[in-house]
C-alpha positions as CSV (number, residue, x, y, z in Angstrom):
1,X,-13.5,161.7,159.8
2,X,-9.8,162.6,159.8
3,X,-9.6,166.3,159.0
4,X,-6.1,167.9,158.6
5,X,-4.7,171.3,157.8
6,X,-1.6,172.1,155.8
7,X,-0.8,175.8,156.7
8,X,1.7,178.0,155.0
9,X,2.4,181.3,153.2
10,X,2.5,179.6,149.8
11,X,4.1,182.7,148.3
12,X,4.0,181.1,145.7
13,X,3.0,177.4,145.7
14,X,5.8,175.1,144.5
15,X,5.9,171.5,143.3
16,X,7.2,170.7,146.8
17,X,4.1,172.1,148.4
18,X,1.9,170.2,145.8
19,X,3.8,167.0,146.6
20,X,2.9,167.3,150.3
21,X,-0.7,168.2,149.4
22,X,-1.1,165.2,147.1
23,X,0.4,162.7,149.6
24,X,-1.6,164.1,152.5
25,X,-4.9,164.1,150.6
26,X,-4.4,160.4,150.0
27,X,-4.3,159.6,153.7
28,X,-6.9,161.9,155.3
29,X,-10.6,162.4,154.6
30,X,-10.5,166.1,154.3
31,X,-7.5,168.5,153.9
32,X,-7.6,172.2,154.3
33,X,-4.7,174.0,152.7
34,X,-4.7,177.4,154.5
35,X,-2.8,180.5,153.7
36,X,-1.6,182.4,156.7
37,X,-2.3,186.1,156.6
38,X,0.7,187.4,158.5
39,X,1.0,191.2,158.5
40,X,4.6,191.0,159.7
41,X,5.7,189.0,156.7
42,X,6.5,190.6,153.4
43,X,4.9,188.7,150.5
44,X,5.1,189.2,146.7
45,X,1.6,187.7,146.1
46,X,-1.6,188.9,147.6
47,X,-3.8,186.6,149.7
48,X,-6.2,186.5,146.8
49,X,-3.4,185.5,144.3
50,X,-2.1,182.8,146.6
51,X,-5.6,181.4,147.1
52,X,-6.2,181.4,143.4
53,X,-2.8,179.6,142.7
54,X,-3.8,177.0,145.4
55,X,-7.2,176.5,143.9
56,X,-5.8,176.0,140.4
57,X,-3.1,173.6,141.6
58,X,-5.4,171.5,143.7
59,X,-8.5,171.3,141.6
60,X,-7.9,167.6,140.9
61,X,-8.1,166.7,144.6
62,X,-11.8,166.5,145.6
63,X,-11.1,166.3,149.3
64,X,-8.9,169.4,149.4
65,X,-10.3,172.8,150.5
66,X,-8.5,176.1,150.2
67,X,-8.8,178.8,152.9
68,X,-6.9,181.5,154.7
69,X,-6.6,182.7,158.3
70,X,-4.9,185.2,160.5
71,X,-4.0,184.8,164.1
72,X,-3.0,181.6,165.8
73,X,-3.2,178.4,163.9
74,X,-4.4,176.6,166.9
75,X,-7.4,178.9,167.1
76,X,-8.3,178.2,163.5
77,X,-7.9,174.4,164.1
78,X,-10.2,174.5,167.1
79,X,-12.9,176.6,165.3
80,X,-12.9,174.2,162.3
81,X,-12.7,170.9,164.3
82,X,-9.4,169.9,162.8
83,X,-7.3,167.3,164.6
84,X,-4.2,167.1,162.5
85,X,-1.6,169.7,161.5
86,X,0.6,168.8,158.6
87,X,4.1,170.3,158.3
88,X,6.4,169.6,155.4
89,X,10.1,169.1,156.2
90,X,13.0,169.6,153.7
91,X,16.0,169.7,156.1
92,X,17.0,169.4,159.7
93,X,16.7,173.2,160.0
94,X,13.0,173.0,159.1
95,X,12.6,170.3,161.8
96,X,14.0,172.5,164.6
97,X,11.6,175.3,164.0
98,X,8.6,173.1,163.3
99,X,9.2,170.9,166.3
100,X,9.1,173.9,168.6
101,X,5.9,175.1,167.0
102,X,4.4,171.6,167.4
103,X,5.2,171.6,171.1
104,X,3.6,175.0,171.5
105,X,0.5,173.9,169.7
106,X,0.3,170.7,171.8
107,X,0.6,172.8,174.9
108,X,-2.3,175.1,173.7
109,X,-4.4,172.1,172.6
110,X,-3.3,168.6,173.5
111,X,-6.1,167.1,171.3
112,X,-4.3,168.2,168.1
113,X,-1.5,166.2,166.6
114,X,1.2,167.6,164.3
115,X,2.4,165.2,161.6
116,X,5.6,165.8,159.7
117,X,5.8,164.9,156.0
118,X,9.3,164.6,154.7
119,X,9.6,166.1,151.2
120,X,10.2,164.0,148.2
121,X,14.0,164.2,147.7
122,X,13.7,165.8,144.3
123,X,12.2,168.8,146.0
124,X,14.5,169.0,149.0
125,X,16.2,172.2,147.7
126,X,13.0,173.9,146.7
127,X,11.3,176.8,148.5
128,X,9.1,179.7,147.6
129,X,12.0,182.1,148.2
130,X,14.1,180.3,145.6
131,X,11.3,180.4,143.1
132,X,10.8,184.2,143.6
133,X,14.6,184.9,143.4
134,X,14.9,182.9,140.1
135,X,11.8,184.5,138.6
136,X,12.9,188.0,139.6
137,X,16.0,187.6,137.5
138,X,14.1,186.1,134.6
139,X,15.3,182.6,135.2
140,X,13.3,179.5,134.2
141,X,10.9,178.2,136.9
142,X,8.8,175.8,134.9
143,X,10.2,172.7,136.7
144,X,9.7,174.3,140.1
145,X,6.0,175.3,140.2
146,X,2.7,173.6,139.2
147,X,1.9,174.2,135.5
148,X,-1.5,175.7,136.5
149,X,0.2,178.7,138.1
150,X,3.3,179.1,136.0
151,X,1.9,182.0,133.9
152,X,0.5,183.8,136.9
153,X,4.0,183.8,138.5
154,X,5.8,184.9,135.4
155,X,3.3,187.7,134.8
156,X,3.7,188.9,138.3
157,X,7.5,189.3,137.9
158,X,7.3,190.8,134.4
159,X,5.0,193.5,135.8
160,X,7.3,194.2,138.8
């Protein structure tokens, strides 16, 4: 059984993330989408909010599981018998960082492969940071995020 993980902060999930999830779930038996709990990273949404957004957005994919972790990804991968790490790429700058991380993970556990999924070109400009910036200024994000989470994101920025 091919088991893969798509890790990230998902602060918030975007249509670009969902595109990678959709395409990956079609080629692996089981996909874990895992939110990294990183105390050094400032996030707008809590872990619980990000998990809820992911659950709502991926409910239609029966082989997708939502989880979270802290610490090293490679430790989570080993503990959960995962053999593939999925990383989404939008630009060359993404590749440089992700390539370095893939090499480190391979050094720590040679049995785990990292696969790079190139984003759909219509989402190549899209990031969680862009969504948060637009939303913080009251701009329209409807075309940038899954419809299942639009209201949650708008509400978060109205309350801020």
